[in-house]
C-alpha positions in Angstrom: 122.5 100.6 103.0 119.8 100.8 100.4 118.6 97.3 101.4 118.6 98.2 105.0 116.4 101.3 104.4 114.0 99.2 102.3 113.8 96.5 105.0 113.4 99.2 107.7 110.5 100.8 105.7 108.9 97.5 105.2 109.3 96.7 108.9 107.7 100.0 110.0 104.9 99.5 107.4 104.0 96.0 108.7 104.4 97.2 112.3 101.7 99.8 111.8 99.3 97.4 110.1 100.0 94.7 112.6 99.5 97.1 115.5 96.1 98.2 114.4 95.0 94.8 113.3 96.0 93.4 116.7 94.4 96.2 118.6 91.2 95.8 116.6 91.0 92.1 117.2 91.8 92.5 120.9 89.0 95.1 121.2 86.6 92.7 119.4 87.5 89.9 121.8 86.9 92.2 124.7 83.4 93.3 123.5 82.4 89.8 122.5 83.3 88.5 126.0 81.3 91.4 127.6 78.4 90.5 125.4 78.6 86.8 126.2 78.7 87.5 130.0 75.8 89.9 129.7 73.7 87.4 127.7 74.6 84.5 129.9 73.9 86.1 133.3 71.5 89.0 132.6 69.4 87.4 129.9 70.0 83.8 131.0 70.6 82.9 127.4 74.2 82.2 126.3 75.3 83.0 122.7 77.0 80.1 120.8 79.4 82.1 118.6 81.5 84.4 120.8 83.7 81.7 122.3 84.7 80.2 118.9 85.2 83.6 117.4 87.3 84.8 120.3 89.5 81.7 119.9 90.0 82.4 116.2 90.8 86.1 116.9 93.1 85.1 119.8 95.2 82.9 117.6 95.8 85.8 115.3 96.5 88.3 118.2 99.2 86.0 119.5 101.2 85.9 116.3 100.6 89.6 115.5 101.7 90.5 119.0 104.8 88.3 118.7 106.1 90.3 115.8 105.3 93.6 117.5 107.2 92.5 120.6 110.2 91.3 118.4 110.5 94.7 116.7 110.6 96.4 120.1 112.9 93.7 121.5 110.3 93.0 124.2 110.5 89.2 124.2 111.8 87.6 127.4 115.5 87.1 127.6 118.2 86.2 130.1 120.4 89.2 129.8 122.4 88.8 133.0 124.0 85.6 131.7 125.0 87.2 128.4 126.3 90.3 130.2 128.8 88.2 132.1 130.9 87.7 128.9 133.3 90.2 127.4 131.8 92.7 124.9 133.1 91.0 121.7 131.8 87.6 122.8 128.6 89.2 124.0 128.0 90.7 120.5 128.7 87.3 118.9 126.1 85.6 121.2 123.5 88.3 120.4 124.1 87.8 116.7 123.7 84.0 117.2 120.5 84.6 119.1 119.1 86.9 116.4 120.1 84.4 113.7 118.2 81.7 115.6 115.2 84.0 115.7 115.3 84.4 111.9 115.7 80.6 111.5 112.8 79.9 113.7 110.7 82.6 112.0 111.4 81.0 108.6 110.4 77.6 110.1 107.1 79.1 111.3 106.5 80.6 107.9 107.1 77.4 106.0 105.5 74.9 108.3 102.7 77.2 109.2 101.8 77.2 105.5 102.0 73.4 105.4 99.8 73.1 108.4 97.3 75.5 106.9 97.1 73.8 103.6 97.3 70.1 104.6 95.4 70.2 107.9 93.4 73.3 107.9 91.7 72.6 104.6 90.2 69.4 105.9 88.6 70.8 109.1 86.0 73.4 109.7 85.0 75.4 112.8 81.9 74.3 114.7 79.7 77.3 114.6 80.9 79.4 111.6 81.8 76.4 109.4 85.0 78.3 108.4 87.9 76.1 107.2 90.6 75.9 109.8 92.9 77.0 107.0 92.2 80.6 108.1 92.9 79.9 111.7 96.2 78.1 111.0 97.2 80.8 108.5 97.9 82.9 111.6 101.0 80.8 112.2 102.2 81.4 108.6 101.5 85.1 108.6 103.0 85.5 112.1 106.2 83.6 110.9 106.4 86.0 107.9 106.0 89.1 110.1 108.6 87.7 112.6 111.0 87.0 109.7 110.8 90.5 108.4 111.4 92.0 111.9 114.1 89.4 112.7 116.0 90.1 109.5 116.0 93.8 110.2 117.1 93.3 113.8 119.9 90.9 112.7 121.1 93.5 110.1 121.1 96.2 112.8 123.0 94.0 115.1 125.6 93.2 112.5 126.1 96.8 111.4 126.4 97.9 115.1 128.9 95.2 116.0 131.0 96.0 112.9 131.1 99.7 113.8 134.1 101.4 115.4 133.0 100.9 118.9 132.0 97.3 118.5 128.7 97.6 120.3 
């Protein structure tokens, strides 16, 4: 129970940080695109940096948003197939699915880091000349955030399925 409370606190802590970081990046993308459209069509002079910057921010928003969606169980699923099974088998299938999410998240964390270090360190962005390490790091960080949320959800599922009602 102590471990569950610690993971839950950690999950909520990262959820809040992720939410605000994602919202900030999305807002910046929006304003950069408005600025780019204004400069291109009103001033007839396009800026060179908003497209690249938006792509970098978008790669981060995708992985931050994935962890937010996982915590809220908002990812797409095919529930009507799982709901055809008896409740005990349904719970086992859901535990298996949550376990696969944890495995995939760990995979993203490990190989996201490898991608960042071995590929990202050798390339730089065109305008800002920033190493792609920081762009590819979004995969690693996203995998870590998904792993935290996935472990908590798996623990919740296990505790709920071992309870007296079996749900």
